[in-house]
N, C-alpha and C positions, 0 to 999 in steps of 0.2 A: 901428751897427744894421744895416749892409748885409748881414751874414750872416743876419740874421733875415728881412728882407723878401725876400731873394732866394729863400727857400724857399716863398713863398706864391704864386708865379706859376702853377703847374700848375692846370688847370681842375678844377672840383669834380666829384667822382664821386658815383655813387649811394651812399647810406648814409653812414656816418661816415668822414671823411677821415683814416683812421689813418696812411697813408703821409705825408701832409702834416704831421700832428701830430708824428710821429716825427722828421721832418726838422727841424721847428722846435725840438723838444726838444733835439736834438743841437746845433743852432746856438747856442741860448741857453747850454747847458752849456759849450760851447767858449769862448764869450765870458766867461762867469762864472768859468771856471777860470783864465783869464788874469788876471782881476782878483783872484781869490781867492788865488792863489799870490803875487801881488805884495804883497798885504797881510798875508802870513803871517809876517813877521819876528818879531812878538811871540809868535805861536804856536810858532815854531821854538824860541824860548828856553824856552817852557813844555815843549815836547817833549824838550828836552835835560836838563831838571831830573831826571827819573828816571835817566838815564844817568850824570849827575854823581854821584848818590848811590850807585849801584851801583859805579862806578869808585872812589869814595872808600872804599867797603867793601873793595875789593881792595887799596888801597895803604896804608891806615891800619894801623899795627901792632895786631894783635889783632882785626882785622876778620874775617879768616878764620882761625880757630884750628886747625881740623883739616881738611886738604885732602881727606881720605878721607870726610869726613862729607857725602855728597851728600844724605842725607835732611834734614840741617840746612839745606842750601842750598835744598832744595825748600820747606821750611817758611818759610824767610826770604822767598823770592820770593812765596809765596802771601800772606803777611801784608803785604809791601811793595806788591804789586800791588793788593790789595783796599782797603787803607787809604789809600794815597797815589795810585797811578796811576789807579785807577778812581774813587774818591770825590772826588779833588781835581783831578788833572791833566786827565783826560778830561772831567769835569764842567765845569770852567772853560773848556776849549776849546769845548765845545758851547754854552755861554753866549755866548762871543765870536763864534763862527761863525754859529750859527743864530739867535741873538737879534737879530742885526744884518742879516740877509739883506734885509729890507724896509726897516728903519729906516735903514740906511746909504744906500740909494738916495734916501730922503727927505732926509736931511741933505746929500747931494751934489747935490740938486735934479736928479736924472736919472731918477727913476721915471716921469715923464710920457713919456719917450721910448719906454719899453716899452708904456705904455698907448696911445700913438698908433700903435704898430705893429699890423699885422693879425694879432695873436697872441692866442689866448684867455688870459685872465688866470689861469684855473685851470692852464693849461700852464706859465705863468710860475712859479707857486708850486712845482709839481712839479719843474721844471728847477732852480730855486734849491735846493730840498731835496736833490736828487740831487747837485748840485755840492758842497753842504756835506758830504754823506756821503763823496764822493770825497776832498775836501781833508782832512777830519778823520781818516778811516781811513788815508789815505796817510801822514800824519804820525805818528799815534799807534799804528797797527798796526806801523809800522817801529820806533817806540820800544819797544813791547811785545816784539817779537822780539829786538831788540838787548839790551834789559835782561835778558831770559831767558838769552841766550847769555853775556853778561858775568857773570851770577850764577854760572854753573858754570865759567867760564874758569879761575879760580885753583885749581880742585880737581883731584884726581888723574884723569888722562885715562882710565885703565882703569875707575875707578869711574863716571865720567861715561858712558863707552861702555856699560857694563852698564846704567846707568839708562835710556839712550836705547833700547837694543835689547831689554832684558828687562823694564823697568818702565814702559814706555809714555811715555818722556820726550817723544817727538815728539807723542804724543797730548795731553800737557799743554800744549805750545806751541800746538797747534791749538785747544784749548779756550780758552786765553787770548786768542787772536786772534779767535775767535768772540765771546767776551764783549766785547772791545773794539769789534768791529763793531756788535753789538747795543746797546752803550751809546751809540754814535753814532746809531744808528737811534732808540732810545727817547728819550734826552735831546735829540737834535736835533729830533724832532717836538714835544716839549714846549716847547722855547724858540722854535721857529718859531711855534707856536700863541700863546704869550704875546706875541710880537712884534707881533701884530695888536691887542692889547688894552692894552698898556702902552707908554708913551713911552720908557721905558728898561728894559732887561732886568735891571737891578740888583735891583730890589725882588722880582720873582718868583723870581729866582735865589737870593736870600737865604732866601726862604720854602721853596723846594724843597730847598735845601742843608740847612736846619734839619730839615726833615721826614725827609730821607734820613739825616741824622746821628743822629736818635733812633730809627731803625728798630729797633734791638735792644731798645728799651724798649716798643715798640708791641705791643698784643695781636694775636693771629694774624690776625684779620679786617682790621685796619688795615694790617698788613704787606703785604697783597695789593694795596694801592693805592700802592705805592712801586716805582719802577723797580729799585732796588738789590736788592729781594727776589728778583726773577727773575734778575738778573745773578749774584748770589752762588750761586744754585743750580746754575749752569753751570760754576762754577770747579772745577777738578779736585781741589783740596785745600781742605778745610774749615778755617776759622780760627775759633778761639774768640772770642766777642764779650764775654766777661767773666762774672763770677759773678752779676751782677744782670740779665743779659739774659733776656728772656722767650722761651722756646723755642717753636718752631712747626715744623710739617712743611714741608720744602722742596718746592716744586712740581716735578713731573716735567720733565725737560729739554724734551720736546716742548711742554709747556704754557708754559714760559718763552719758547721761540722763537716759538710762535704768538701768545702773549699780547702780547709786545713788538712783533711785526709788526702785529698788529691795532690796538694802540694808535697806532702810527705812521700807519697807514692812516686811522684815524678823525680824528686831529688834523690831518693834512695835508688831508683832505677838508674839515674845518671851516675851515681856513685858506684853502683855495681858495674856499669859499663866502663867506668874509669879504671877500676881495679883489674879488669881483664887485660888492660894494656899497661899495667903498672910493672915497672922493673925495680928491683931492690938495689939501692946504692947506699949502703950505710955510711960511706964517706961523706955524703951530702946531708946526713941527719943533723 
């Protein structure tokens, strides 16, 4: 905790101590990043799962039938990303990372060290959330980019070059990276929030997973209270949800970005309010 306490020495200034808060935020993030990446072995295996599937497609006979069919590869990646990477891999990663940000400290019996430090509890929540975003996007942003590249690797180089230069291939990759980041932002805030109200993230994770899973069956009004509704609207290639899906208008891209950001701000603010009233009882951990 020396990194944190060392930043609280400067004398108080008139008004809000933004400089001091910023220094404390950076100190906590540095400390949490060291712990976060040490605990990320299980997350690393999860991040490798999409790469394994894409590589398997490359080497299995019949996986890539026509090397000139770049449009088919584009459709494959769109379905693979939305059905597996986004709905399962990133979702589970956010449950693991953000759902345990506070709970893990309680189980390790180390949360009281933060509470005894001269650091605002609200700042602690923000720092932990930022740390979760860095860890999750570093792992799964890289997974998204590598999966995208490997999807096109077995295809004809001239066709791929034409796709990248003339058909906005790089724009597709940028869109997928944006969706990955916003998924970490949205799901991360949701599970950070639930972490203050449930002893285990498993139960709320199952409920949210089920809700997101039946998104295609929900009426338009209910679709708007699911994270996946806004993430899918930002994906560059639309994927059919099946013949029984209830159709609805996709939100505008700016609505999705602003909406997910606003959701994160609100849920992190409620979490910060909750930690102000939190009392440590390790016996109940």
